[in-house]
LUMGU-514133 format. One record per residue: z, y, x of N, C-alpha, C in turn; residue number from 0; residue in three letters. Coordinates in steps of 0.1 Angstrom, whole numbers. Atoms other than C-alpha are relative to their C-alpha. Layout:
{n_zz: Z	n_yy: Y	n_xx: X	ca_zz: Z	ca_yy: Y	ca_xx: X	c_zz: Z	c_yy: Y	c_xx: X	nr: NUM	rest: ALA};
...
This chain:
{n_zz: 1	n_yy: -14	n_xx: -5	ca_zz: 97	ca_yy: -70	ca_xx: -88	c_zz: -15	c_yy: 5	c_xx: -2	nr: 0	rest: MET};
{n_zz: 14	n_yy: -5	n_xx: 1	ca_zz: 67	ca_yy: -48	ca_xx: -95	c_zz: -4	c_yy: 7	c_xx: 13	nr: 1	rest: ASN};
{n_zz: 6	n_yy: -5	n_xx: -13	ca_zz: 44	ca_yy: -32	ca_xx: -69	c_zz: 7	c_yy: 13	c_xx: 4	nr: 2	rest: LYS};
{n_zz: -6	n_yy: -13	n_xx: -4	ca_zz: 61	ca_yy: 2	ca_xx: -70	c_zz: 14	c_yy: -2	c_xx: 6	nr: 3	rest: TRP};
{n_zz: -13	n_yy: 3	n_xx: -5	ca_zz: 95	ca_yy: -12	ca_xx: -64	c_zz: -1	c_yy: -5	c_xx: 15	nr: 4	rest: MET};
{n_zz: 2	n_yy: 5	n_xx: -13	ca_zz: 83	ca_yy: -31	ca_xx: -34	c_zz: -4	c_yy: 11	c_xx: 10	nr: 5	rest: LYS};
{n_zz: 4	n_yy: -11	n_xx: -8	ca_zz: 66	ca_yy: 0	ca_xx: -20	c_zz: 12	c_yy: 9	c_xx: 4	nr: 6	rest: CYS};
{n_zz: -12	n_yy: -9	n_xx: -2	ca_zz: 99	ca_yy: 20	ca_xx: -24	c_zz: 9	c_yy: -7	c_xx: 10	nr: 7	rest: CYS};
{n_zz: -9	n_yy: 7	n_xx: -9	ca_zz: 119	ca_yy: -7	ca_xx: -6	c_zz: -6	c_yy: 0	c_xx: 14	nr: 8	rest: ILE};
{n_zz: 6	n_yy: -1	n_xx: -13	ca_zz: 94	ca_yy: -8	ca_xx: 23	c_zz: 1	c_yy: 14	c_xx: 6	nr: 9	rest: VAL};
{n_zz: -2	n_yy: -14	n_xx: -5	ca_zz: 95	ca_yy: 30	ca_xx: 26	c_zz: 14	c_yy: 3	c_xx: 4	nr: 10	rest: LEU};
{n_zz: -14	n_yy: -2	n_xx: -4	ca_zz: 133	ca_yy: 30	ca_xx: 26	c_zz: 3	c_yy: -7	c_xx: 13	nr: 11	rest: ALA};
{n_zz: -2	n_yy: 7	n_xx: -12	ca_zz: 133	ca_yy: 4	ca_xx: 53	c_zz: -6	c_yy: 7	c_xx: 12	nr: 12	rest: LEU};
{n_zz: 6	n_yy: -7	n_xx: -11	ca_zz: 109	ca_yy: 24	ca_xx: 74	c_zz: 7	c_yy: 13	c_xx: 3	nr: 13	rest: LEU};
{n_zz: -8	n_yy: -12	n_xx: -4	ca_zz: 132	ca_yy: 54	ca_xx: 72	c_zz: 13	c_yy: -4	c_xx: 6	nr: 14	rest: PHE};
{n_zz: -13	n_yy: 5	n_xx: -5	ca_zz: 164	ca_yy: 34	ca_xx: 79	c_zz: -2	c_yy: -6	c_xx: 14	nr: 15	rest: VAL};
{n_zz: 1	n_yy: 7	n_xx: -13	ca_zz: 151	ca_yy: 13	ca_xx: 108	c_zz: -1	c_yy: 9	c_xx: 12	nr: 16	rest: MET};
{n_zz: 0	n_yy: -9	n_xx: -11	ca_zz: 141	ca_yy: 41	ca_xx: 131	c_zz: 13	c_yy: 7	c_xx: 3	nr: 17	rest: PRO};
{n_zz: -12	n_yy: -7	n_xx: -2	ca_zz: 173	ca_yy: 59	ca_xx: 126	c_zz: 11	c_yy: -9	c_xx: 5	nr: 18	rest: SER};
{n_zz: -10	n_yy: 10	n_xx: -6	ca_zz: 193	ca_yy: 27	ca_xx: 133	c_zz: -3	c_yy: -2	c_xx: 15	nr: 19	rest: TYR};
{n_zz: 4	n_yy: 2	n_xx: -14	ca_zz: 173	ca_yy: 22	ca_xx: 165	c_zz: 5	c_yy: 12	c_xx: 9	nr: 20	rest: ALA};
{n_zz: -5	n_yy: -11	n_xx: -8	ca_zz: 181	ca_yy: 57	ca_xx: 177	c_zz: 15	c_yy: 1	c_xx: 0	nr: 21	rest: PHE};
{n_zz: -14	n_yy: 0	n_xx: 0	ca_zz: 217	ca_yy: 54	ca_xx: 167	c_zz: 6	c_yy: -10	c_xx: 10	nr: 22	rest: ALA};
{n_zz: -5	n_yy: 10	n_xx: -9	ca_zz: 221	ca_yy: 23	ca_xx: 188	c_zz: -5	c_yy: 2	c_xx: 15	nr: 23	rest: MET};
{n_zz: 5	n_yy: -4	n_xx: -14	ca_zz: 205	ca_yy: 41	ca_xx: 219	c_zz: -10	c_yy: -11	c_xx: 5	nr: 24	rest: ASN};
{n_zz: 10	n_yy: 10	n_xx: -4	ca_zz: 177	ca_yy: 15	ca_xx: 220	c_zz: -14	c_yy: 8	c_xx: 1	nr: 25	rest: GLN};
{n_zz: 12	n_yy: -8	n_xx: -1	ca_zz: 150	ca_yy: 39	ca_xx: 232	c_zz: -12	c_yy: -8	c_xx: 7	nr: 26	rest: PHE};
{n_zz: 12	n_yy: 7	n_xx: -5	ca_zz: 121	ca_yy: 15	ca_xx: 237	c_zz: -12	c_yy: 9	c_xx: -2	nr: 27	rest: GLU};
{n_zz: 11	n_yy: -9	n_xx: 1	ca_zz: 89	ca_yy: 33	ca_xx: 243	c_zz: -10	c_yy: -4	c_xx: -12	nr: 28	rest: PRO};
{n_zz: 10	n_yy: 5	n_xx: 11	ca_zz: 69	ca_yy: 12	ca_xx: 217	c_zz: 6	c_yy: 1	c_xx: -14	nr: 29	rest: PHE};
{n_zz: -7	n_yy: 0	n_xx: 13	ca_zz: 95	ca_yy: 13	ca_xx: 189	c_zz: -4	c_yy: 12	c_xx: -9	nr: 30	rest: VAL};
{n_zz: 4	n_yy: -12	n_xx: 8	ca_zz: 88	ca_yy: 49	ca_xx: 177	c_zz: -15	c_yy: -1	c_xx: -4	nr: 31	rest: PRO};
{n_zz: 14	n_yy: 1	n_xx: 3	ca_zz: 51	ca_yy: 43	ca_xx: 180	c_zz: -3	c_yy: -11	c_xx: -10	nr: 32	rest: MET};
{n_zz: 2	n_yy: 10	n_xx: 9	ca_zz: 53	ca_yy: 11	ca_xx: 161	c_zz: 4	c_yy: 4	c_xx: -14	nr: 33	rest: LEU};
{n_zz: -5	n_yy: -5	n_xx: 13	ca_zz: 74	ca_yy: 26	ca_xx: 133	c_zz: -9	c_yy: 11	c_xx: -6	nr: 34	rest: MET};
{n_zz: 9	n_yy: -11	n_xx: 5	ca_zz: 50	ca_yy: 56	ca_xx: 131	c_zz: -13	c_yy: -7	c_xx: -6	nr: 35	rest: SER};
{n_zz: 12	n_yy: 7	n_xx: 4	ca_zz: 20	ca_yy: 32	ca_xx: 128	c_zz: 3	c_yy: -7	c_xx: -14	nr: 36	rest: PHE};
{n_zz: -4	n_yy: 6	n_xx: 12	ca_zz: 38	ca_yy: 12	ca_xx: 101	c_zz: 1	c_yy: 9	c_xx: -12	nr: 37	rest: LEU};
{n_zz: -2	n_yy: -10	n_xx: 10	ca_zz: 48	ca_yy: 43	ca_xx: 82	c_zz: -14	c_yy: 5	c_xx: -5	nr: 38	rest: PHE};
{n_zz: 13	n_yy: -5	n_xx: 3	ca_zz: 12	ca_yy: 56	ca_xx: 83	c_zz: -8	c_yy: -11	c_xx: -9	nr: 39	rest: ILE};
{n_zz: 7	n_yy: 11	n_xx: 8	ca_zz: -2	ca_yy: 22	ca_xx: 70	c_zz: 6	c_yy: -1	c_xx: -14	nr: 40	rest: VAL};
{n_zz: -6	n_yy: 1	n_xx: 13	ca_zz: 23	ca_yy: 21	ca_xx: 42	c_zz: -3	c_yy: 12	c_xx: -9	nr: 41	rest: VAL};
{n_zz: 4	n_yy: -12	n_xx: 7	ca_zz: 16	ca_yy: 57	ca_xx: 32	c_zz: -15	c_yy: -1	c_xx: -5	nr: 42	rest: LEU};
{n_zz: 14	n_yy: 2	n_xx: 4	ca_zz: -21	ca_yy: 49	ca_xx: 32	c_zz: -1	c_yy: -9	c_xx: -12	nr: 43	rest: PHE};
{n_zz: 1	n_yy: 9	n_xx: 11	ca_zz: -16	ca_yy: 19	ca_xx: 9	c_zz: 6	c_yy: 6	c_xx: -13	nr: 44	rest: LEU};
{n_zz: -6	n_yy: -6	n_xx: 12	ca_zz: 6	ca_yy: 38	ca_xx: -15	c_zz: -9	c_yy: 11	c_xx: -6	nr: 45	rest: VAL};
{n_zz: 9	n_yy: -11	n_xx: 5	ca_zz: -17	ca_yy: 68	ca_xx: -17	c_zz: -13	c_yy: -6	c_xx: -5	nr: 46	rest: PHE};
{n_zz: 12	n_yy: 6	n_xx: 5	ca_zz: -47	ca_yy: 45	ca_xx: -21	c_zz: 2	c_yy: -6	c_xx: -14	nr: 47	rest: ARG};
{n_zz: -3	n_yy: 5	n_xx: 13	ca_zz: -30	ca_yy: 28	ca_xx: -50	c_zz: 1	c_yy: 11	c_xx: -11	nr: 48	rest: GLU};
{n_zz: -1	n_yy: -12	n_xx: 9	ca_zz: -22	ca_yy: 62	ca_xx: -66	c_zz: -14	c_yy: 5	c_xx: -3	nr: 49	rest: VAL};
{n_zz: 13	n_yy: -6	n_xx: 2	ca_zz: -58	ca_yy: 74	ca_xx: -62	c_zz: -8	c_yy: -10	c_xx: -9	nr: 50	rest: VAL};
{n_zz: 7	n_yy: 10	n_xx: 9	ca_zz: -72	ca_yy: 41	ca_xx: -77	c_zz: 6	c_yy: 0	c_xx: -14	nr: 51	rest: CYS};
{n_zz: -5	n_yy: -1	n_xx: 13	ca_zz: -48	ca_yy: 45	ca_xx: -106	c_zz: -5	c_yy: 12	c_xx: -7	nr: 52	rest: TRP};
{n_zz: 3	n_yy: -12	n_xx: 6	ca_zz: -56	ca_yy: 81	ca_xx: -112	c_zz: -15	c_yy: 0	c_xx: -4	nr: 53	rest: TYR};
{n_zz: 14	n_yy: 0	n_xx: 3	ca_zz: -94	ca_yy: 76	ca_xx: -111	c_zz: -4	c_yy: -12	c_xx: -8	nr: 54	rest: TRP};
{n_zz: 2	n_yy: 12	n_xx: 8	ca_zz: -91	ca_yy: 43	ca_xx: -130	c_zz: -11	c_yy: -9	c_xx: 7	nr: 55	rest: LYS};
{n_zz: 10	n_yy: 8	n_xx: -7	ca_zz: -111	ca_yy: 25	ca_xx: -103	c_zz: 2	c_yy: -15	c_xx: -3	nr: 56	rest: ILE};
{n_zz: -3	n_yy: 14	n_xx: 2	ca_zz: -94	ca_yy: -8	ca_xx: -109	c_zz: -5	c_yy: -4	c_xx: -14	nr: 57	rest: ASN};
{n_zz: 5	n_yy: 2	n_xx: 13	ca_zz: -103	ca_yy: -6	ca_xx: -146	c_zz: -15	c_yy: -1	c_xx: 0	nr: 58	rest: VAL};
{n_zz: 15	n_yy: 0	n_xx: -1	ca_zz: -139	ca_yy: 2	ca_xx: -138	c_zz: -5	c_yy: -13	c_xx: 6	nr: 59	rest: ARG};
{n_zz: 5	n_yy: 13	n_xx: -7	ca_zz: -142	ca_yy: -28	ca_xx: -115	c_zz: 1	c_yy: -12	c_xx: -10	nr: 60	rest: ILE};
{n_zz: -2	n_yy: 11	n_xx: 10	ca_zz: -128	ca_yy: -51	ca_xx: -142	c_zz: -11	c_yy: 1	c_xx: -11	nr: 61	rest: GLU};
{n_zz: 10	n_yy: -1	n_xx: 10	ca_zz: -152	ca_yy: -37	ca_xx: -168	c_zz: -14	c_yy: -4	c_xx: 5	nr: 62	rest: LEU};
{n_zz: 13	n_yy: 3	n_xx: -5	ca_zz: -182	ca_yy: -39	ca_xx: -145	c_zz: -1	c_yy: -15	c_xx: 3	nr: 63	rest: LEU};
{n_zz: 1	n_yy: 14	n_xx: -2	ca_zz: -173	ca_yy: -75	ca_xx: -136	c_zz: -2	c_yy: -7	c_xx: -13	nr: 64	rest: THR};
{n_zz: 2	n_yy: 6	n_xx: 13	ca_zz: -170	ca_yy: -84	ca_xx: -173	c_zz: -15	c_yy: 2	c_xx: -5	nr: 65	rest: GLU};
{n_zz: 14	n_yy: -3	n_xx: 4	ca_zz: -204	ca_yy: -67	ca_xx: -180	c_zz: -10	c_yy: -10	c_xx: 8	nr: 66	rest: ILE};
{n_zz: 9	n_yy: 9	n_xx: -8	ca_zz: -220	ca_yy: -87	ca_xx: -151	c_zz: 1	c_yy: -14	c_xx: -5	nr: 67	rest: ARG};
{n_zz: -1	n_yy: 14	n_xx: 5	ca_zz: -206	ca_yy: -120	ca_xx: -164	c_zz: -7	c_yy: -1	c_xx: -14	nr: 68	rest: ASP};
{n_zz: 7	n_yy: 1	n_xx: 13	ca_zz: -218	ca_yy: -112	ca_xx: -199	c_zz: -15	c_yy: 0	c_xx: 1	nr: 69	rest: LEU};
{n_zz: 15	n_yy: 0	n_xx: -2	ca_zz: -253	ca_yy: -104	ca_xx: -187	c_zz: -5	c_yy: -13	c_xx: 6	nr: 70	rest: LEU};
{n_zz: 4	n_yy: 13	n_xx: -6	ca_zz: -254	ca_yy: -136	ca_xx: -166	c_zz: 0	c_yy: -11	c_xx: -11	nr: 71	rest: LYS};
{n_zz: 0	n_yy: 9	n_xx: 11	ca_zz: -244	ca_yy: -156	ca_xx: -197	c_zz: -11	c_yy: 2	c_xx: -10	nr: 72	rest: ASN};
{n_zz: 10	n_yy: -3	n_xx: 10	ca_zz: -269	ca_yy: -138	ca_xx: -219	c_zz: -14	c_yy: -4	c_xx: 6	nr: 73	rest: GLN};
{n_zz: 12	n_yy: 3	n_xx: -6	ca_zz: -297	ca_yy: -144	ca_xx: -194	c_zz: -3	c_yy: -15	c_xx: 0	nr: 74	rest: ALA};
{n_zz: 1	n_yy: 15	n_xx: 0	ca_zz: -291	ca_yy: -182	ca_xx: -195	c_zz: -5	c_yy: -5	c_xx: -13	nr: 75	rest: LYS};
């Protein structure tokens, strides 16, 4: 499974689990808070990945690492 499919599965579970808890009348005070926190964390990770992809940050890091390694080898 690729990274996007895993993110979609996690997001689907985050939408299904709170509705299941409310349907079963299990109104624990911490469950909605916990689900909200998890949802926010997952959204942050997904949007972070999208921003890194859009601005090609991961590619830049790889190129800079390669340049650093080549300069170290050249200096020896």
